C-alpha positions in Angstrom: 0.0 0.0 0.0 2.8 2.4 0.9 4.5 1.8 -2.5 1.2 2.3 -4.3 0.9 5.7 -2.6 4.5 6.5 -3.6 3.8 5.7 -7.2 0.8 8.0 -7.1 2.9 10.8 -5.5 5.6 10.5 -8.2 3.1 10.5 -11.1 0.4 13.0 -10.1 2.6 16.1 -10.7 3.7 15.4 -14.3 0.2 14.0 -15.2 -1.4 17.1 -13.7 0.7 19.4 -15.9 0.0 17.3 -19.0 -3.7 17.5 -18.2 -3.5 21.3 -17.8 -1.7 21.7 -21.1 -4.3 19.5 -22.8 -7.1 21.6 -21.4 -5.4 24.9 -22.5 -4.9 23.5 -26.0 -8.6 22.6 -26.2 -9.6 26.0 -25.0 -11.2 24.7 -21.8 -8.8 26.7 -19.6 -7.3 30.1 -20.0 -3.6 30.4 -20.0 -3.5 32.5 -16.8 -5.7 30.0 -15.0 -3.6 27.1 -16.2 -0.4 28.9 -15.0 -1.9 29.3 -11.6 -2.9 25.6 -11.4 0.6 24.5 -12.4 2.1 26.8 -9.8 -0.2 25.3 -7.1 0.6 21.8 -8.2 4.3 22.6 -8.0 3.9 24.1 -4.5 2.0 21.0 -3.3 4.6 18.7 -4.9 7.5 20.6 -3.2 5.7 20.4 0.1 5.2 16.7 -0.2 8.8 16.2 -1.2 10.0 18.2 1.8 7.8 16.1 4.1 9.1 12.8 2.6 12.7 14.1 2.9 12.1 14.9 6.6 10.6 11.4 7.2 13.6 9.8 5.5 16.0 11.8 7.5 14.2 11.0 10.7 14.3 7.3 9.8 18.1 7.4 9.2 18.8 9.1 12.5 16.4 6.8 14.4 18.1 3.7 12.9 21.6 5.1 13.7 20.5 5.6 17.3 19.2 2.0 17.5 22.6 0.7 16.5 22.2 0.1 12.8 25.3 0.5 10.6 25.6 3.7 8.5 24.8 2.1 5.2 21.8 0.1 6.6 20.4 3.3 8.0 20.9 5.1 4.6 19.1 2.3 2.8 16.2 2.3 5.4 15.8 6.0 4.9 15.7 5.7 1.2 12.9 3.1 1.4 10.7 6.0 2.7 11.2 7.6 -0.8 11.6 4.6 -3.1 10.6 0.9 -3.4 13.1 -1.4 -1.6 15.0 -2.6 -4.6 15.5 0.9 -6.0 16.6 2.1 -2.5 19.1 -0.7 -2.3 20.5 0.1 -5.7 20.8 3.8 -4.9 22.6 3.0 -1.6 25.0 0.7 -3.4 26.3 3.3 -5.8 28.2 5.5 -3.3 29.6 2.4 -1.6 31.3 1.5 -4.8 33.1 4.8 -4.9 33.9 4.7 -1.2 35.5 1.3 -1.7 37.6 2.5 -4.6 38.7 5.6 -2.6 39.7 3.4 0.4 41.5 1.0 -1.8 43.5 3.7 -3.5 44.3 5.3 -0.2 45.4 1.8 1.1 42.9 1.9 3.9 42.2 -1.9 4.4 42.8 -2.6 8.0 45.4 -5.1 9.2 44.1 -5.2 12.7 44.2 -8.6 14.4 40.4 -8.8 14.6 40.0 -8.4 10.8 40.4 -11.3 8.4 40.6 -10.9 4.6 39.2 -13.3 2.1 40.0 -11.8 -1.4 43.3 -13.4 -2.3 41.9 -16.2 -4.4 39.0 -14.2 -5.8 38.2 -14.6 -9.5 37.3 -10.9 -9.5 41.0 -10.1 -9.3 41.7 -12.2 -12.4 38.7 -10.6 -14.2 39.9 -7.2 -13.3 43.4 -7.8 -14.8 41.8 -9.2 -18.0 39.4 -6.2 -18.2 42.3 -3.8 -18.1 43.7 -5.3 -21.3 40.4 -6.1 -23.1 38.4 -2.9 -22.5 40.6 -0.6 -24.6 40.4 -3.1 -27.5 36.6 -3.3 -27.2 36.4 0.5 -27.2 38.6 0.8 -30.2 36.5 -1.8 -32.1 33.4 0.2 -31.3 35.0 3.4 -32.6 35.9 1.6 -35.9 32.6 -0.3 -36.5 29.9 2.0 -35.1 29.0 4.8 -37.6 26.9 6.9 -35.2 28.7 9.3 -32.9 26.0 9.3 -30.2 26.0 5.5 -30.1 29.8 5.3 -29.9 29.6 7.8 -27.0 26.9 5.7 -25.3 28.9 2.5 -25.7 32.0 4.2 -24.3 30.1 5.5 -21.2 28.6 2.1 -20.6 32.0 0.4 -20.9 33.7 2.8 -18.5 30.8 2.5 -16.1 31.0 -1.3 -16.1 34.8 -1.1 -15.5 34.2 1.3 -12.6 31.8 -1.2 -11.0 34.2 -4.2 -11.4 37.0 -2.1 -9.8 34.6 -1.1 -7.0 33.4 -4.6 -6.4 37.0 -5.9 -6.1 37.9 -2.9 -4.0 35.1 -3.7 -1.6 36.4 -7.3 -1.2 39.8 -5.8 -0.1 38.5 -3.1 2.1 35.6 -4.9 3.8 37.1 -8.0 5.6 35.4 -10.2 8.1 35.5 -8.6 11.6 35.5 -10.3 14.9 34.0 -7.6 17.1 33.4 -7.6 20.9 29.8 -8.8 20.7 29.3 -10.1 17.1 30.9 -11.4 14.0 30.6 -9.2 10.8 30.8 -11.3 7.6 31.1 -9.8 4.1 31.3 -10.6 0.5 32.2 -7.0 -0.4 29.2 -4.8 -0.7 27.1 -7.7 -2.2 26.5 -9.7 1.0 26.7 -8.8 4.7 25.8 -10.7 7.8 26.0 -9.7 11.5 26.2 -12.8 13.7 25.9 -12.4 17.5 28.3 -14.7 19.3 25.4 -16.2 21.3 23.9 -17.4 17.9 27.0 -19.5 17.1 26.8 -23.1 18.1 29.9 -24.4 16.5 32.8 -23.2 14.3 35.2 -25.6 12.6 37.7 -25.9 9.8 35.8 -27.5 6.9 36.9 -27.1 3.3 33.9 -27.3 0.9 33.0 -26.6 -2.7 30.3 -24.0 -3.0 27.0 -24.8 -4.8 27.7 -24.9 -8.6 31.3 -24.0 -7.8 30.3 -20.3 -7.9 32.1 -17.5 -6.2 30.1 -15.0 -4.1 27.1 -15.3 -1.9 25.0 -18.3 -2.4 21.9 -19.2 -0.3 20.7 -22.8 -0.2 17.1 -22.3 0.4 16.4 -25.9 1.3 19.0 -26.1 4.0 18.8 -22.4 4.8 22.6 -22.2 4.6 24.6 -19.3 3.3 27.9 -19.7 1.5 30.4 -16.9 1.3 32.7 -18.5 -1.2 35.9 -17.3 -3.0 37.0 -19.1 -6.1 34.2 -21.6 -5.5 35.7 -22.7 -2.2 35.0 -22.2 1.5 37.3 -23.2 4.5 35.2 -22.6 7.6 31.9 -23.9 8.7 29.7 -22.0 11.3 26.8 -23.8 12.9 23.9 -21.6 14.2 21.7 -22.1 17.2 19.2 -19.3 16.2 18.2 -17.6 12.9 20.4 -14.7 11.7 19.5 -12.2 9.0 21.6 -12.2 5.8 21.6 -9.0 3.7 22.0 -10.0 0.1 22.1 -7.9 -3.1 18.4 -8.1 -4.0 16.8 -9.5 -0.8 17.3 -10.5 2.8 17.2 -14.1 4.1 16.8 -15.7 7.5 19.7 -18.2 7.8 18.9 -21.0 10.4 21.3 -23.8 9.7 24.8 -22.6 9.1 27.4 -20.5 7.2 30.2 -21.7 4.9 32.9 -19.1 4.8 36.0 -18.4 2.8 38.9 -16.8 4.8 42.6 -16.3 3.8 43.7 -17.3 7.3 41.1 -19.9 8.4 43.1 -21.2 11.4 43.6 -17.7 12.8 39.9 -16.9 12.1 38.6 -20.0 13.9 40.8 -19.4 16.9 39.7 -15.7 17.1 36.0 -16.5 16.8 36.2 -19.4 19.3 38.0 -17.2 21.8 35.4 -14.4 21.3 32.5 -16.9 21.7 34.0 -18.2 24.9 34.4 -14.6 26.3 30.8 -13.8 25.3 29.5 -16.9 27.2 31.5 -16.1 30.3 30.1 -12.5 30.3 26.5 -13.9 30.0 
């Protein structure tokens, strides 16, 4: 219902102006009257936009006060203005640029509670291949496409695609798994995130597995409700859960109830760190 209202709110302003113009053309409305109606419609539209912006800002600050991460709060605020998938896509865009900036600035942390997982990623190989193939593709387009506007469009799309590939790989480097004081933050770059409280972890073991379909990335087995954060089609750590945990994916969220298969560059160190953190959390409880 809320998104139906949003659709009406987005469309009524342009449709109202089109209707005014049609009435003026037919002679039903005088030009001065139509101008007044358009001005009134624009004023109401501006007021509604300001109200929606205030609601979105209030939602962001409220989520931040409740302990949500910065990007989760931004996405939640955008859902006040847009449907969930569009809000998620908008929130992902700046994260790509932030990841690239952090990678260029060499900002990935080497703290002992942070564990990388990107070394065997096929995205790194793809990135190297793209550096060599993209100029050739652009040159072929320049030679074969006769229309200048189409060549420009192909060039922009090619460069934008390259930017996203660089950003995705940069997010793998700059967003490691984090063993915090009260929870475990798991990532597959900006495409998959999971915050696991230590009291939700039943077991953690070294367990090398091949991911479903030997795919890299975030894969959810809906039948077993298991999430796989794989790199190069492989995972090295198995986490068993004692209670459901929310997984934030690219297009949708899932409730993971069984376990998590995880790729880590240093699986032995990761298992030791998580086991120690779980033991401390149980002692504190």
